[in-house]
C-alpha positions in Angstrom: -50.5 36.6 48.8 -52.3 39.9 49.1 -53.5 41.7 46.1 -50.9 44.5 46.6 -48.1 42.0 46.7 -49.4 40.2 43.6 -49.7 43.5 41.7 -46.3 44.7 42.7 -44.8 41.4 41.5 -46.6 41.7 38.2 -45.4 45.3 37.8 -41.8 44.3 38.5 -42.0 41.5 35.9 -43.3 43.7 33.2 -41.1 46.7 32.2 -43.9 48.6 30.6 -45.8 48.5 33.9 -42.8 49.2 36.2 -43.7 51.5 39.1 -41.4 54.3 40.0 -40.9 55.1 43.7 -41.3 58.9 43.7 -39.5 61.1 46.2 -41.2 63.6 48.4 -40.3 66.4 46.0 -40.5 66.0 42.2 -38.3 68.3 40.1 -40.6 67.9 37.1 -43.5 69.5 38.9 -45.6 66.4 38.9 -47.5 65.4 42.0 -45.6 63.2 44.4 -46.4 60.2 46.5 -46.3 60.8 50.3 -43.2 59.2 51.9 -43.6 56.2 54.2 -46.9 54.3 54.9 -50.1 56.3 54.7 -53.8 55.7 54.5 -55.2 56.4 51.0 -58.4 58.3 50.5 -61.5 56.1 50.7 -65.1 56.4 49.7 -68.2 54.4 50.7 -69.0 51.6 48.2 -72.7 52.4 47.8 -73.2 49.2 45.8 -72.6 47.0 48.8 -73.0 49.3 51.8 -75.4 48.6 54.7 -76.3 51.1 57.4 -76.5 49.7 60.9 -79.3 47.1 61.1 -80.1 47.1 57.4 -78.4 43.8 56.6 -80.5 42.1 59.3 -83.6 43.8 58.1 -83.1 42.5 54.5 -82.4 39.0 55.9 -85.6 38.7 58.0 -87.4 35.3 57.7 -90.8 35.6 56.1 -93.1 32.6 56.5 -96.2 32.0 54.3 -98.8 29.7 55.7 -101.4 30.0 52.9 -101.9 31.5 49.4 -105.5 31.7 48.3 -105.5 32.3 44.5 -109.3 32.8 44.4 -109.0 35.9 46.6 -105.4 36.8 45.7 -104.3 36.8 49.3 -101.3 35.7 51.2 -101.2 34.8 54.9 -97.7 35.8 56.1 -95.7 36.3 59.3 -92.5 38.1 59.9 -90.7 39.1 63.1 -93.7 38.3 65.2 -96.2 40.1 63.0 -99.0 38.2 61.1 -101.1 39.5 58.3 -103.3 38.6 55.4 -101.9 40.5 52.4 -103.0 41.6 49.0 -100.7 43.0 46.3 -99.3 46.3 47.6 -99.7 45.5 51.3 -96.6 45.2 53.4 -95.4 43.4 56.5 -92.3 44.6 58.4 -91.4 46.7 55.3 -91.7 43.7 52.9 -94.2 44.6 50.2 -96.2 41.9 48.5 -95.5 42.6 44.8 -97.2 39.7 43.1 -98.4 36.1 43.3 -97.1 33.7 40.8 -99.9 31.3 40.2 -97.7 28.3 39.4 -94.0 27.9 40.2 -92.6 24.4 40.9 -96.1 23.1 41.3 -97.3 25.7 43.9 -98.3 29.4 44.0 -95.5 31.7 45.1 -95.6 35.1 46.8 -93.1 37.8 45.7 -91.9 40.2 48.4 -89.6 43.2 48.0 -87.9 45.5 50.5 -85.5 48.4 50.2 -82.8 49.9 52.5 -80.6 53.0 51.9 -78.4 51.6 49.2 -79.6 48.0 48.9 -82.7 45.9 48.6 -83.9 42.3 48.1 -86.7 40.3 46.4 -87.9 37.2 48.1 -89.8 34.3 46.5 -91.8 32.3 49.1 -94.4 29.5 48.9 -96.4 27.8 51.7 -93.6 25.3 52.2 -90.3 27.3 52.1 -88.4 30.3 50.8 -87.3 29.5 47.2 -84.8 32.3 46.9 -83.8 35.8 47.8 -82.2 38.0 45.2 -80.1 40.9 46.5 -80.5 44.2 44.8 -77.9 47.0 44.6 -80.5 49.8 44.1 -82.3 50.9 47.2 -83.6 54.4 48.2 -83.7 56.3 44.9 -83.0 59.6 46.7 -79.6 58.4 47.7 -78.4 58.2 44.1 -75.8 60.8 43.3 -72.5 61.2 41.4 -69.6 59.3 42.9 -67.6 61.2 45.5 -64.0 62.0 44.6 -61.4 62.3 47.4 -58.0 62.5 45.8 -54.7 64.2 46.7 -53.8 67.2 44.6 -52.8 66.2 41.1 -53.6 62.5 41.6 -56.9 61.9 39.8 -58.2 59.6 37.1 -58.8 61.7 34.0 -59.0 61.1 30.3 -55.7 62.5 28.9 -56.0 64.6 25.7 -53.1 62.4 24.4 -51.2 59.4 25.5 -48.1 60.3 27.5 -45.5 57.7 28.5 -44.7 58.5 32.2 -44.6 56.7 35.5 -47.9 55.3 36.8 -48.3 57.7 39.7 -51.9 56.7 40.4 -50.9 53.0 40.6 -47.9 53.9 42.8 -50.2 55.9 45.1 -52.5 52.9 45.7 -49.8 50.2 45.9 -47.5 52.2 48.2 -50.2 52.8 50.7 -50.8 50.8 53.9 -54.1 49.3 52.5 -54.7 46.4 50.3 -56.0 47.8 46.9 -59.8 47.8 46.9 -62.7 49.5 45.1 -63.1 52.0 48.0 -59.6 53.6 47.5 -59.3 53.2 43.7 -62.7 54.7 43.0 -62.0 57.7 45.2 -59.5 58.9 42.6 -61.9 59.8 39.8 -65.4 60.1 38.5 -67.3 57.1 37.2 -67.1 56.4 33.5 -70.6 56.1 32.0 -71.3 52.9 30.1 -74.1 50.7 29.0 -75.8 47.9 30.9 -76.3 44.5 29.4 -79.6 42.5 29.3 -78.9 39.0 28.0 -78.7 35.3 29.0 -76.6 32.3 28.3 -76.7 31.4 24.6 -78.8 34.4 23.6 -76.2 36.1 21.4 -76.1 39.7 20.2 -79.4 39.7 18.2 -81.7 39.4 21.2 -79.4 41.0 23.8 -80.1 44.6 24.8 -78.0 47.5 26.1 -79.4 50.2 28.3 -78.3 53.8 28.5 -77.6 55.4 32.0 -81.3 56.6 32.1 -82.7 53.2 31.3 -83.4 53.6 27.6 -82.5 50.8 25.2 -79.9 51.6 22.6 -81.9 49.3 20.3 -84.7 50.8 18.2 -88.1 49.2 17.7 -89.4 47.9 14.4 -92.2 50.5 14.0 -92.0 52.0 10.5 -92.4 55.5 12.1 -89.0 55.1 13.7 -87.4 55.8 10.3 -88.7 59.4 10.4 -89.0 60.0 14.1 -86.2 58.1 15.8 -85.7 60.8 18.4 -89.2 60.6 19.8 -90.6 57.2 18.8 -87.6 55.0 18.0 -86.3 53.3 21.2 -87.5 49.8 21.8 -87.9 50.8 25.5 -88.0 54.3 26.9 -89.0 54.7 30.6 -90.3 58.2 30.0 -93.3 56.7 28.1 -94.4 55.2 31.4 -93.9 58.1 33.8 -96.7 60.7 34.5 -95.3 64.3 33.8 -92.0 62.8 32.6 -90.2 66.1 32.5 -89.9 65.8 36.3 -87.5 62.8 35.8 -85.2 64.5 33.3 -81.8 62.7 33.6 -78.9 64.7 35.1 -75.4 63.5 34.3 -74.1 61.3 37.1 -77.4 60.8 38.9 -77.7 57.2 37.7 -76.8 54.0 39.5 -76.3 51.1 37.0 -76.1 47.6 38.4 -76.7 44.0 37.5 -79.5 42.2 39.4 -78.0 40.2 42.2 -74.6 41.8 41.4 -73.8 39.4 38.6 -76.9 38.4 36.6 -77.2 39.6 33.0 -80.3 41.6 34.0 -80.3 45.3 34.4 -81.2 47.2 37.6 -80.8 51.0 37.0 -81.8 53.8 39.4 -82.1 57.4 38.4 -82.7 60.5 40.6 -83.5 64.1 39.7 -82.2 66.3 42.6 -84.0 69.4 41.2 -87.5 67.9 41.4 -87.0 65.3 44.1 -88.3 62.3 42.2 -86.7 59.3 40.6 -87.3 55.9 39.0 -85.8 52.4 38.7 -85.7 50.3 35.6 -85.3 46.5 35.9 -85.1 44.4 32.8 -84.5 40.7 31.9 -85.2 38.4 29.1 -87.9 35.7 29.3 -87.0 32.1 29.2 -87.7 29.7 26.4 -87.4 30.3 22.7 -89.0 33.7 22.6 -86.4 35.5 24.8 -88.4 38.7 24.8 -87.4 41.6 27.1 -89.6 42.2 30.2 -89.3 45.4 32.2 -90.5 47.0 35.5 -90.5 50.7 36.4 -90.6 51.8 40.0 -91.1 55.6 40.3 -91.5 57.9 43.2 -94.3 60.5 42.6 -94.3 64.3 43.1 -97.4 65.7 44.8 -98.3 67.4 41.5 -98.2 64.1 39.8 -100.4 62.5 42.4 -102.9 65.3 41.8 -102.9 64.7 38.1 -103.4 61.0 38.6 -106.3 61.5 41.1 -108.1 63.9 38.8 -107.5 61.6 35.8 -107.0 58.0 36.8 -106.2 57.0 33.2 -103.1 59.1 33.4 -101.3 56.0 34.5 -102.0 52.3 34.2 -99.6 51.4 37.0 -100.1 50.3 40.6 -99.5 53.0 43.2 -98.5 51.9 46.7 -97.7 54.6 49.3 -96.8 57.2 46.7 -94.6 54.9 44.6 -95.8 53.7 41.1 -95.0 50.3 39.6 -95.6 49.6 35.9 -94.6 46.6 33.8 -93.6 46.5 30.2 -94.0 43.8 27.6 -95.7 41.4 30.0 -97.6 41.0 33.3 -96.1 41.3 36.8 -96.2 37.5 37.0 -94.3 37.2 33.7 -91.7 39.7 34.9 -91.0 38.0 38.3 -91.0 34.5 36.8 -88.3 35.6 34.3 -86.2 37.2 37.0 -86.5 34.2 39.3 -85.8 31.7 36.5 -82.6 33.7 35.6 -81.5 33.6 39.3 -82.1 29.8 39.5 -80.1 29.1 36.4 -77.2 31.3 37.1 -77.0 30.6 40.8 
């Protein structure tokens, strides 16, 4: 049974959800559903979309022949190219982000690559690939408010008051020639802004975190100064503390892509873009394993030429790693701590 048939059956069984077949002309002045079969409006699902060749690029096999911890180097090959890499170097677009000194008894290299809307993180040792985690945040400059393509009068909006009337939006979707899907439902209205969960199995509410659309935690820290300066000093985590010239990244409503790592893990992966200044950042956050369960975060930020100038003139302006004009910083732990937590979460939940 297709989703449309199932939903129609449910609607027929429940009087409160009964769909009314609207005629081509509606005497009450409300929008009407087009007669006959029709194609509903559709938008691109930018959480899962690949441009031509991108899925293959993010599935490339990477082989690691040797990891030398003494020199922090990785001998790797990919699509016919062979290189000796250090952190920040790349091969076929795969950037070596870190070397985990000990994972399942062997050092493990962490690679990351981004496409237009997607990305991936690969964990590879000298024997095999341990895992590849899909990402739903790619090129930060592609982040924008969701496109709306809806017929006149048919649009998801918050009503000022509850009105009991036929479900015209539901009828528009279910009476179309397509099976209901994200691409045609989401086209009917703007995205509701919510919070993104950072947690794990058995953690509970005390140690779980919720992130705002710009990556700030809703939770406050335990610094006594928070009591009198909660607006500037209070958040447990605020990405703006880690960004050079942070006013360049000021959040504009709608320019946030909020996802869960891998599409389902209780770890946040949020991208933010400022269209006025042309820079953006990504916040990734998970909880560590074990009894501590402390949050660990990473910030990936594109840099404006003015920011690069400030950093060159004052290297202490940032403590992050800068690779090809992109800055990476880690919060509450080292890079190895961060990637170990993420991969442990992937192994447990997968």
